[in-house]
C-alpha positions as CSV (number, residue, x, y, z in Angstrom):
1,M,-22.6,86.1,57.3
2,F,-19.4,86.0,55.1
3,C,-21.6,85.9,51.8
4,H,-20.0,87.3,48.3
5,R,-19.2,85.9,44.9
6,L,-15.5,85.3,43.0
7,N,-16.5,86.7,39.6
8,R,-16.6,85.1,36.5
9,V,-13.4,84.5,34.9
10,A,-11.7,83.4,31.5
11,S,-11.1,79.5,32.8
12,P,-12.5,78.0,35.7
13,S,-8.7,76.6,36.6
14,I,-7.6,79.2,39.6
15,S,-3.9,79.4,39.4
16,K,-2.0,78.8,42.1
17,C,-0.9,82.1,42.6
18,L,-4.4,83.1,43.3
19,F,-5.0,80.3,45.6
20,Q,-1.4,81.8,47.4
21,E,-2.9,85.2,47.9
22,E,-6.4,83.9,48.7
23,R,-5.6,81.9,52.1
24,K,-3.2,85.6,53.3
25,I,-6.2,87.6,53.1
26,Q,-8.8,84.4,54.4
27,D,-6.1,84.0,57.2
28,N,-6.7,88.0,57.7
29,M,-10.2,87.5,57.5
30,Q,-10.8,84.9,60.1
31,A,-8.4,85.3,63.0
32,V,-10.6,86.9,65.3
33,I,-13.0,83.1,64.5
34,F,-10.3,81.7,65.3
35,N,-9.3,82.7,68.2
36,H,-10.7,79.6,70.0
37,F,-10.6,77.2,67.4
38,Q,-6.5,77.3,67.0
39,E,-6.5,73.4,68.1
40,R,-8.2,70.9,67.3
41,E,-9.1,69.9,70.4
42,N,-11.5,73.0,71.1
43,L,-13.3,71.7,69.1
44,Q,-14.5,68.9,70.3
45,G,-17.0,71.3,72.5
46,L,-19.2,72.7,70.0
47,P,-22.3,70.3,68.6
48,S,-20.6,67.3,66.1
49,S,-22.0,65.4,62.7
50,P,-22.6,61.6,64.0
51,N,-22.0,60.8,60.9
52,G,-19.7,60.3,57.5
53,M,-16.2,60.0,57.3
54,T,-14.9,63.8,58.3
55,S,-15.7,65.2,61.6
56,V,-18.0,67.9,61.2
57,Y,-18.4,69.9,64.7
58,F,-20.9,73.5,63.8
59,S,-20.8,77.1,65.8
60,Q,-23.3,79.8,65.5
61,Q,-22.2,81.2,62.3
62,S,-19.7,78.3,60.9
63,V,-19.3,74.9,60.1
64,F,-16.0,73.0,60.5
65,K,-14.1,70.6,59.0
66,D,-11.3,68.3,59.7
67,M,-9.6,67.2,57.1
68,K,-6.9,66.5,59.3
69,Q,-3.8,67.8,56.4
70,E,-3.5,71.3,55.2
71,R,-3.1,70.0,51.2
72,E,-7.2,68.5,51.0
73,A,-8.6,71.3,52.6
74,L,-6.2,73.7,49.7
75,R,-8.1,71.0,47.5
76,R,-11.7,71.1,49.1
77,L,-11.6,75.3,48.7
78,R,-10.7,75.7,45.2
79,N,-13.5,73.3,44.4
80,V,-15.4,76.2,46.5
81,K,-13.9,78.8,44.6
82,K,-14.5,76.9,40.8
83,V,-18.1,76.4,41.0
84,C,-18.4,80.3,42.2
85,S,-16.8,81.7,39.6
86,L,-19.2,79.9,37.0
87,L,-21.5,81.7,38.5
88,N,-24.0,84.3,37.2
89,K,-21.8,87.7,38.7
90,E,-25.1,89.5,39.8
91,D,-27.9,88.6,40.8
92,S,-27.3,84.5,41.0
93,H,-30.1,81.6,41.9
94,V,-27.8,79.3,43.3
95,I,-25.6,79.8,47.0
96,V,-21.6,78.5,48.0
97,A,-21.5,78.6,51.2
98,Q,-17.7,80.9,51.4
99,A,-15.5,78.9,52.8
100,W,-11.7,79.3,54.4
101,T,-9.3,77.1,55.6
102,R,-6.7,77.3,58.6
103,G,-4.2,74.7,58.8
104,P,-6.0,71.3,58.2
105,L,-10.0,72.8,59.3
106,L,-12.2,73.9,56.3
107,V,-14.8,76.2,58.1
108,E,-17.4,76.9,55.7
109,E,-19.9,79.6,56.4
110,R,-23.2,78.3,57.8
111,L,-26.3,79.0,54.8
112,Q,-30.0,78.4,56.4
113,I,-31.0,76.1,54.5
114,N,-33.4,73.1,55.0
115,V,-31.9,70.3,54.2
116,N,-34.2,67.8,55.1
117,R,-35.8,65.6,52.1
118,Y,-38.9,66.2,52.5
119,Y,-39.0,70.2,52.5
120,N,-37.2,69.9,49.7
121,M,-39.6,67.2,48.0
122,W,-42.3,69.6,48.9
123,L,-40.6,72.3,47.6
124,Y,-39.2,71.2,43.8
125,S,-43.2,69.3,43.8
126,T,-45.1,72.7,44.9
127,K,-43.4,75.6,43.4
128,G,-41.5,73.6,40.5
129,D,-41.4,77.4,38.2
130,L,-39.4,79.5,40.3
131,F,-36.6,76.9,39.9
132,D,-36.4,78.3,36.3
133,A,-33.9,80.9,36.7
134,A,-31.9,78.6,39.1
135,V,-32.0,75.4,37.2
136,R,-30.8,77.5,33.5
137,E,-28.0,79.0,35.1
138,L,-26.9,75.3,36.9
139,V,-26.7,74.0,33.1
140,G,-23.6,75.5,33.0
141,V,-22.0,75.3,35.9
142,F,-22.9,71.7,34.8
143,T,-21.2,71.2,31.3
144,Q,-17.9,73.1,33.1
145,I,-18.0,71.3,36.6
146,F,-18.5,67.3,37.5
147,I,-20.2,67.7,41.1
148,G,-20.5,64.4,42.3
149,D,-21.8,63.4,45.8
150,L,-25.6,64.3,44.9
151,L,-26.6,61.5,44.2
152,S,-26.8,58.4,46.9
153,P,-25.3,55.0,44.7
154,D,-27.9,52.5,44.8
155,Q,-25.8,49.5,47.1
156,E,-24.6,51.9,48.9
157,P,-25.7,49.4,52.4
158,S,-27.4,52.0,55.2
159,T,-29.6,51.3,57.9
160,K,-32.3,54.0,55.6
161,I,-34.0,53.0,53.3
162,Q,-33.4,54.2,49.2
163,E,-36.6,54.1,47.3
164,A,-35.1,54.7,44.7
165,K,-32.1,53.9,42.3
166,N,-29.3,56.6,42.7
167,E,-31.5,58.9,45.1
168,I,-30.9,62.6,46.1
169,R,-28.5,63.5,48.2
170,Y,-30.3,66.5,49.8
171,D,-27.0,67.2,52.3
172,N,-25.4,68.7,49.5
173,I,-28.0,69.9,47.4
174,C,-30.8,71.6,48.7
175,Y,-33.3,74.4,48.4
176,C,-34.4,77.9,50.0
177,F,-37.2,80.9,48.8
178,S,-35.2,84.2,48.3
179,K,-35.9,87.4,49.4
180,E,-36.6,88.1,45.9
181,G,-39.8,85.5,46.6
182,G,-37.8,83.0,44.1
183,V,-35.9,79.7,44.9
184,K,-32.3,78.8,45.1
185,V,-30.2,76.5,45.0
186,A,-27.6,75.6,47.7
187,L,-25.1,73.4,46.3
188,I,-23.2,72.0,50.5
189,D,-19.6,69.8,50.6
190,L,-17.5,70.4,47.6
191,G,-15.3,67.8,48.1
192,A,-15.9,66.0,45.0
193,C,-15.5,68.3,42.5
194,E,-13.4,68.5,39.0
195,S,-13.9,70.4,36.2
196,L,-15.0,69.4,32.8
197,E,-12.4,72.2,30.6
198,D,-9.0,72.0,29.6
199,S,-6.7,73.4,33.3
200,E,-3.3,72.5,34.4
201,E,-4.7,70.4,37.0
202,V,-6.6,68.2,34.6
203,E,-3.1,68.3,33.0
204,E,-1.2,67.5,35.5
205,E,-4.3,64.3,36.0
206,K,-3.2,62.8,32.6
207,E,-6.8,61.7,32.6
208,G,-8.1,61.0,29.4
209,E,-10.5,63.2,27.1
210,E,-13.0,60.3,26.7
211,Y,-13.1,60.6,30.7
212,Y,-14.1,64.5,31.1
213,I,-16.4,63.2,27.7
214,D,-18.0,60.5,30.1
215,K,-17.9,62.7,32.8
216,K,-20.2,65.7,31.4
217,R,-22.4,63.0,30.0
218,E,-22.5,62.1,33.8
219,S,-23.2,65.8,35.2
220,L,-25.8,66.3,33.2
221,Q,-27.7,63.2,33.8
222,T,-27.5,63.9,36.9
223,L,-29.2,67.1,36.4
224,A,-31.8,66.1,34.8
225,R,-32.6,63.0,37.7
226,I,-32.9,65.7,40.6
227,F,-34.5,68.9,38.2
228,S,-36.9,65.7,36.3
229,R,-39.4,68.1,36.0
230,H,-37.6,70.9,34.0
231,L,-36.1,68.3,31.1
232,P,-37.5,70.7,28.7
233,L,-35.7,73.5,30.6
234,I,-32.6,71.3,29.8
235,K,-32.6,70.7,26.6
236,K,-33.3,73.9,25.3
237,E,-30.3,75.5,27.9
238,L,-27.9,72.7,26.0
239,E,-29.4,73.7,22.1
240,K,-27.8,77.4,23.5
241,L,-25.0,76.2,24.0
242,G,-24.4,74.3,21.5
243,I,-23.7,71.0,23.4
244,E,-24.9,67.9,22.4
245,K,-28.0,66.3,24.7
246,P,-26.1,63.1,26.5
247,P,-27.9,59.6,26.2
248,Q,-30.4,58.5,28.4
249,L,-31.1,61.9,29.6
250,E,-34.7,61.5,29.2
251,D,-34.5,57.9,31.0
252,F,-32.5,59.5,34.3
253,A,-35.6,62.4,33.9
254,M,-38.4,59.8,34.6
255,Q,-37.1,58.1,36.7
256,G,-36.3,60.5,39.0
257,N,-39.9,61.8,37.9
258,K,-40.7,57.9,39.3
259,C,-39.0,58.3,42.4
260,L,-40.5,61.4,43.9
261,Q,-44.1,60.4,42.8
262,R,-43.7,57.5,45.4
263,S,-41.5,59.0,47.9
264,F,-43.5,61.6,48.7
265,V,-46.3,63.6,45.4
266,G,-47.9,60.5,45.3
267,H,-47.9,60.2,49.0
268,L,-49.5,63.5,49.9
269,Q,-52.4,62.5,47.3
270,W,-52.7,59.6,49.7
271,L,-52.9,61.2,52.4
272,K,-55.2,63.9,51.4
273,K,-57.7,61.2,50.3
274,K,-57.4,59.8,53.8
275,Q,-57.9,64.0,55.5
276,V,-55.0,62.9,57.7
277,F,-53.8,66.6,57.6
278,N,-56.0,68.2,60.5
279,Y,-54.7,67.4,64.7
280,P,-55.0,64.6,65.5
281,N,-55.7,62.5,62.6
282,F,-51.7,62.7,61.0
283,S,-51.1,60.8,64.4
284,S,-53.9,57.9,63.3
285,F,-53.9,54.5,62.7
286,C,-55.8,51.6,63.2
287,I,-56.1,48.2,61.4
288,C,-60.1,46.8,61.2
289,K,-61.1,43.4,61.3
290,E,-61.9,42.9,57.6
291,R,-58.1,43.2,57.6
292,Y,-57.1,40.0,59.8
293,N,-59.5,38.4,58.2
294,K,-57.8,38.9,54.7
295,C,-54.6,38.8,56.5
296,T,-55.5,35.6,57.7
297,Q,-56.8,33.5,54.6
298,R,-53.7,35.0,52.8
299,I,-51.1,32.9,55.3
300,R,-53.3,29.9,54.9
301,R,-53.0,29.5,51.5
302,Q,-49.9,30.3,51.8
303,L,-48.4,27.8,54.5
304,L,-51.3,25.0,51.9
305,G,-48.4,26.3,48.8
306,L,-45.8,26.0,50.9
307,C,-46.8,21.9,51.2
308,T,-47.7,21.4,48.4
309,I,-44.1,21.9,46.1
310,G,-42.1,20.0,48.8
311,M,-40.8,22.2,51.2
312,Q,-42.1,20.3,53.3
313,I,-43.6,21.6,56.8
314,L,-43.6,18.9,59.3
315,G,-47.5,18.7,60.7
316,L,-49.1,21.1,59.2
317,C,-49.4,19.6,55.9
318,T,-51.5,16.7,58.0
319,I,-53.2,19.0,59.9
320,G,-57.5,20.2,60.0
321,M,-58.1,22.5,58.1
322,Q,-59.9,23.9,61.2
323,K,-56.2,24.0,62.3
324,R,-54.5,25.4,60.0
325,T,-57.1,27.7,60.1
326,K,-56.4,28.8,63.9
327,I,-52.4,28.8,63.5
328,S,-52.9,31.3,60.2
329,R,-54.9,33.8,62.5
330,L,-52.3,33.7,65.1
331,I,-49.6,33.9,62.5
332,A,-51.8,37.4,61.5
333,S,-52.6,38.6,64.7
334,T,-48.9,38.5,65.7
335,I,-47.8,40.2,62.9
336,L,-50.7,43.1,62.5
337,S,-49.9,43.3,67.1
338,N,-46.5,43.9,65.4
339,F,-46.9,46.8,63.3
340,Q,-49.8,48.2,65.9
341,V,-46.5,48.6,68.4
342,Q,-44.0,49.7,66.7
343,I,-46.2,52.7,64.4
344,R,-47.4,53.6,67.7
345,R,-43.6,54.1,69.8
346,D,-43.0,56.2,66.6
347,Q,-45.7,57.9,67.0
348,E,-44.5,59.1,70.7
349,E,-40.7,60.0,69.6
350,R,-42.2,62.0,66.8
351,L,-44.8,63.7,69.3
352,K,-41.5,64.2,72.4
353,Q,-40.1,66.3,68.7
354,F,-43.2,68.4,67.8
355,K,-44.2,69.0,72.1
356,E,-47.1,71.0,72.0
357,R,-47.5,71.3,68.6
358,S,-51.2,71.2,67.0
359,T,-50.5,71.5,64.0
360,L,-47.9,70.6,60.9
361,E,-46.8,71.7,57.8
362,I,-47.5,69.5,55.0
363,W,-44.3,68.1,54.2
364,E,-43.9,67.2,58.0
365,V,-47.5,64.9,57.7
366,V,-45.6,63.4,54.4
367,E,-42.5,62.7,56.6
368,W,-44.8,61.2,60.1
369,R,-46.1,59.1,58.3
370,S,-43.7,57.7,56.3
371,P,-41.4,56.2,59.1
372,I,-38.6,53.5,59.6
373,L,-39.3,50.1,60.7
374,W,-36.6,46.8,62.1
375,L,-38.2,43.9,60.3
376,S,-37.1,41.8,63.4
377,H,-39.2,43.9,65.0
378,L,-42.1,43.1,62.6
379,Y,-41.2,39.1,62.9
380,A,-41.5,38.5,67.2
381,G,-43.1,35.6,68.0
382,V,-44.1,34.3,64.4
383,D,-41.0,32.1,64.6
384,K,-43.0,30.4,67.9
385,H,-46.4,29.6,66.0
386,I,-44.4,28.2,63.3
387,E,-42.8,26.3,65.4
388,L,-45.8,24.2,67.6
389,V,-46.8,22.6,63.6
390,N,-43.0,22.2,62.4
391,K,-40.9,20.1,65.2
392,G,-38.6,17.6,64.1
393,N,-38.0,19.4,60.3
394,K,-34.5,20.5,59.7
395,E,-35.8,23.6,58.0
396,D,-34.8,27.1,59.6
397,P,-39.3,28.3,59.6
398,A,-36.9,32.3,59.1
399,S,-37.7,32.9,55.3
400,I,-41.6,31.5,56.3
401,V,-42.0,33.8,58.9
402,E,-40.6,36.7,56.8
403,Q,-43.2,35.6,53.4
404,C,-45.5,36.0,56.3
405,V,-44.6,38.6,56.9
406,F,-45.0,40.1,53.2
407,I,-48.6,38.7,52.1
408,V,-49.6,40.8,55.5
409,L,-48.0,43.7,54.0
410,K,-49.0,43.2,51.1
411,E,-52.2,43.2,52.3
412,L,-52.4,46.1,53.9
413,K,-50.7,47.9,50.5
414,G,-53.1,50.8,49.2
415,K,-55.7,50.6,52.7
416,E,-54.3,50.7,55.6
417,I,-51.3,51.8,54.1
418,F,-49.9,53.2,51.2
419,S,-46.7,51.5,50.7
420,F,-43.6,50.1,51.8
421,Y,-40.1,49.4,50.5
422,P,-37.7,46.8,52.3
423,R,-33.9,47.4,52.4
424,H,-31.7,45.4,54.4
425,L,-32.6,44.9,57.4
426,V,-35.5,47.5,57.9
427,C,-39.0,48.0,56.1
428,Q,-39.3,52.1,55.2
429,I,-44.0,52.5,56.3
430,K,-45.8,55.2,54.4
431,Y,-49.4,55.4,56.2
């Protein structure tokens, strides 16, 4: 593997002459690798990533990114060199893949890392003391470089669940064990990266000083959000560097702890109490009869309440208690049946991935029991029961169906399931 570090330089800005020379060296070093990839079309036979706006292809040792323009590829390369120039010359605890360019293609060393969010949450939550050296080094880096795309914006429309504001992008920052037994932090895809110090680049962009003050603040807040359990260490390092602590640093760390707790730690503790870590327990799921009765009672009260607050459901307000209970039971049974079917289908798909394995790693069990379900599949058939007593009503029963589904999920929470997180058209279930 091509793994080397640039020595620390006086300024994080690398001169244009250096990049021109570096480009010549890269061409000579990697001529053999590009023997089969001189045309973009030749990359089509390689495995690729279906996500993102940039076309990304993978070989055994390298990652090829088609940046469309040579200028953009060189800009990405400069970002990599900027970060490398700020790392410890020896014994760095931060990994940045070596990169080089060939026309519009940016080629990066393919690191042997695990970008699975559950693996990374497990590593940080259980081996936090091994991160001290890496976080200490990153404080120095983040005071001089702003790296974007490490957190996902809460407003980002996605079929994946954002369990809290600013979810960590583990495809861009992740962790791995080092040979010495510690933990190293890998920074990946340094596309949104800019210097926070005076440099030629800053002068060319003509950004105001206030802009870079804000970016430095955001950079350190991001660090506290990602390494939330290292807030005391981060504050201590800032004090050593003579840098004022940014406002709301504690709030960002608290937000990080909260997300880690409900995304992984709390769920893990709940699963341990359930004793589901041995085969076949990790795939076990059932709903007790008592829950059916409770869900029926809650739905019946909800439907009766809708009649009394003016949201008329024609027919339901005039029928007797016995018939209303029967309809409520049909609704509850349909939702719970839909729920169990979706869980079972998800488990069948996961079993295909694990095949003959009889045990899973702890973080794999947490991931296994955190499926994302389509809400429309949970709604299926419920509207027919509503329509039985809703004939002639012009109101759309969809909102009533949605209310009934979430009544059921709330009743299951803390019992058959740990929690649920709806988002757009889907809902993540932790059970």
